[in-house]
C-alpha positions in Angstrom: 2.0 1.9 -0.5 -0.2 3.5 2.9 1.8 3.8 6.4 -1.9 2.4 7.3 -1.2 -1.1 5.3 2.1 -0.9 6.6 1.5 -1.3 10.0 -1.4 -3.5 9.2 1.7 -5.6 7.6 3.4 -5.6 10.8 0.8 -6.8 13.0 0.1 -9.4 10.7 3.8 -10.7 10.9 3.8 -9.8 14.3 0.8 -12.4 15.4 2.5 -15.0 12.7 5.2 -15.3 15.2 2.7 -15.8 18.2 0.8 -17.9 16.7 3.8 -19.9 16.0 4.7 -20.1 19.9 1.3 -21.4 20.5 1.6 -23.8 17.7 5.1 -25.1 19.0 3.4 -26.1 22.8 3.3 -29.5 23.0 0.8 -29.2 25.7 -3.2 -28.7 26.3 -2.3 -25.7 28.5 0.3 -22.6 28.3 1.3 -19.8 30.8 -0.1 -16.6 31.0 3.0 -15.4 29.8 2.3 -15.8 25.9 -1.2 -14.8 26.7 -0.7 -11.8 27.9 2.0 -10.9 25.0 -1.2 -11.4 22.7 -3.3 -9.8 24.7 -1.0 -6.8 24.3 -0.7 -7.2 20.6 -4.6 -7.4 19.9 -5.1 -4.6 22.6 -2.6 -2.3 20.2 -4.2 -3.5 16.9 -7.8 -2.3 18.1 -6.5 0.3 19.0 -4.8 1.2 16.1 -8.1 -0.1 13.4 -11.4 -0.1 15.8 -13.2 -3.2 15.3 -10.8 -4.9 12.6 -10.7 -8.0 14.7 -12.7 -9.8 17.3 -10.7 -8.4 21.1 -9.4 -11.0 23.0 -10.3 -11.3 26.7 -8.3 -14.4 28.0 -10.3 -15.3 30.1 -12.9 -17.1 27.6 -9.7 -19.5 27.4 -8.9 -19.9 31.5 -8.5 -23.1 32.3 -6.8 -23.3 35.5 -4.2 -21.8 38.2 -1.0 -23.2 39.7 -0.2 -22.3 43.4 -2.0 -19.1 43.2 0.2 -17.5 41.0 0.5 -18.8 37.4 -2.7 -19.1 35.0 -2.8 -21.6 32.3 -5.0 -21.3 29.3 -6.6 -23.5 26.2 -3.6 -23.6 23.8 -6.5 -25.5 20.9 -8.9 -22.3 21.1 -6.3 -19.3 21.5 -5.1 -21.3 18.3 -8.5 -20.7 16.9 -8.8 -17.4 18.0 -5.5 -16.6 16.4 -6.4 -18.0 12.9 -9.4 -16.1 12.7 -7.5 -12.9 13.5 -4.8 -13.5 11.0 -7.5 -14.7 8.4 -9.4 -11.0 8.7 -5.9 -8.9 8.5 -4.9 -11.5 5.1 -7.5 -10.6 3.7 -7.1 -6.6 4.3 -3.4 -6.4 3.3 -3.4 -9.4 0.8 -6.8 -8.8 -1.7 -7.1 -6.1 -4.0 -10.7 -5.4 -3.2 -9.4 -4.2 0.4 -6.9 -2.4 -0.1 -5.2 0.4 0.1 -6.8 2.1 3.2 -7.5 5.5 2.0 -5.2 8.1 3.7 -4.5 11.9 3.2 -1.8 13.3 1.6 -0.2 16.8 1.4 1.9 17.1 -1.7 4.5 19.9 -0.3 7.1 19.2 -2.6 5.2 20.2 -5.5 6.3 23.6 -6.6 2.8 25.0 -8.6 0.3 25.5 -5.6 -3.0 24.9 -7.9 -1.4 21.4 -9.7 -0.9 20.5 -5.9 -4.6 21.1 -5.4 -5.6 18.8 -8.4 -2.8 16.2 -7.8 -4.7 16.2 -3.7 -7.4 15.7 -5.3 -7.1 13.0 -7.5 -5.1 11.2 -5.0 -8.2 10.8 -3.0 -10.0 9.6 -6.0 -7.7 7.2 -7.2 -7.9 5.4 -3.9 -11.9 5.1 -3.5 -11.5 4.1 -7.3 -9.3 1.1 -6.1 -11.6 0.4 -3.1 -14.6 0.3 -5.9 -13.1 -1.8 -8.1 -13.1 0.8 -11.3 -9.4 -0.9 -12.5 -9.8 1.6 -15.4 -10.1 4.2 -13.4 -7.6 3.6 -10.9 -5.0 3.4 -13.6 -5.9 6.7 -15.8 -5.9 8.8 -12.4 -2.7 6.8 -11.3 -1.0 7.8 -14.6 -2.1 11.3 -15.1 -0.9 11.9 -10.6 2.6 10.7 -11.9 3.2 12.5 -15.0 1.6 15.9 -13.3 4.0 15.1 -10.7 6.9 14.2 -12.4 6.5 16.7 -14.6 6.9 19.5 -11.5 9.7 17.6 -10.7 11.3 18.3 -14.2 10.4 21.7 -14.3 12.1 22.1 -10.9 15.3 21.2 -12.2 14.7 21.3 -16.1 19.1 22.0 -16.7 19.7 18.2 -15.3 16.6 17.1 -16.9 17.3 18.6 -20.6 21.1 17.1 -19.8 19.8 13.8 -19.5 20.6 10.9 -22.4 17.1 9.5 -22.0 16.2 13.0 -23.1 13.7 13.5 -25.8 14.6 15.9 -28.9 11.5 17.5 -27.6 12.4 20.9 -25.8 9.1 21.6 -23.7 9.0 19.4 -20.8 5.4 19.5 -20.5 4.8 17.6 -23.5 7.2 14.6 -22.5 5.0 11.9 -22.4 5.1 9.3 -18.6 7.8 7.1 -20.1 9.9 10.0 -20.7 9.4 11.1 -17.6 9.8 8.1 -15.5 13.6 7.2 -17.5 14.4 10.7 -17.0 13.9 10.9 -13.3 15.1 7.5 -13.0 18.3 8.2 -14.9 18.8 11.6 -12.3 18.3 9.0 -9.3 15.6 11.4 -8.5 12.9 8.4 -8.1 13.8 4.9 -7.6 14.5 2.6 -10.4 11.8 0.2 -9.2 9.4 2.4 -10.9 10.9 2.3 -13.9 10.7 -1.6 -13.8 7.1 -1.4 -12.2 5.8 1.2 -14.8 5.1 -0.8 -17.9 1.3 -1.1 -16.9 0.9 3.0 -16.2 3.0 3.9 -19.5 -0.2 3.7 -22.0 -2.4 5.2 -19.4 -3.6 8.0 -22.0 -4.6 4.8 -24.7 -7.2 3.6 -21.9 -9.3 7.0 -22.3 -9.9 6.1 -26.0 -11.8 3.2 -26.6 -11.2 3.1 -30.0 -7.3 3.2 -29.1 -8.1 0.6 -26.3 -10.3 -1.8 -29.0 -7.3 -1.3 -31.8 -4.6 -2.1 -29.7 -5.7 -4.4 -27.3 -5.2 -3.0 -24.3 -5.8 -5.9 -21.2 -6.1 -4.8 -18.1 -7.1 -5.9 -14.6 -6.5 -5.3 -10.8 -3.4 -6.4 -10.7 -2.3 -3.8 -13.5 -4.3 -1.5 -11.2 -2.6 -2.4 -7.8 0.8 -2.0 -9.9 -0.4 1.3 -11.3 -0.8 2.5 -7.5 2.0 1.3 -6.1 4.0 3.1 -8.9 2.3 6.3 -7.4 2.7 5.2 -3.7 6.6 4.9 -4.4 6.9 8.7 -6.2 5.4 10.3 -3.6 7.3 8.2 -1.0 10.5 9.3 -2.6 9.7 12.6 -3.3 7.9 13.3 0.3 10.3 15.4 2.8 
């Protein structure tokens, strides 16, 4: 999961919490304290993600002042504003066509510099493919990138890799398939067990390269499989990043 997406989810849940305060108010108007907190949060959101949501101008919802000290604002108007903000955020964080937000990543944990360059290139490309809804490309690129990362990882830990109960008879690590690589890395606690549980949609990614095999084996995939494939890639990167 990208840092930007995680931050957007934090904003979303924060604003949901503030929405509850306005929804729970039994008065037509509300004082300036929760309004100021909401404004600070929206200003922070717009600072991190310009133009993502409409700016919040409390004066648009101003009702009246009391004793020249406390200001009061129209609750129903602010509720409508918050609903529009949450609607936009929900699209970004909840629908495949809007996520993930692209990010650059330096794969410093990759030992081979040439392989590192290839992985960095493919990581950028898989994000663009996801945004373009090219689901097959996402699965193939994610699977290939994960395979490259885990192969490099096990080459750096070859003694442990060969001692794993999940290791195949093949003595050339570069010839192990993705399922073997995942099972061994999980067995050695090099990556999260969640990778093994989520990895089913990408274990046969190589077969998608060949239309004949895709046809014969009736391989099915859509946005959900692509989302999971990219999520597994992000988990692997998170687990191995220093």
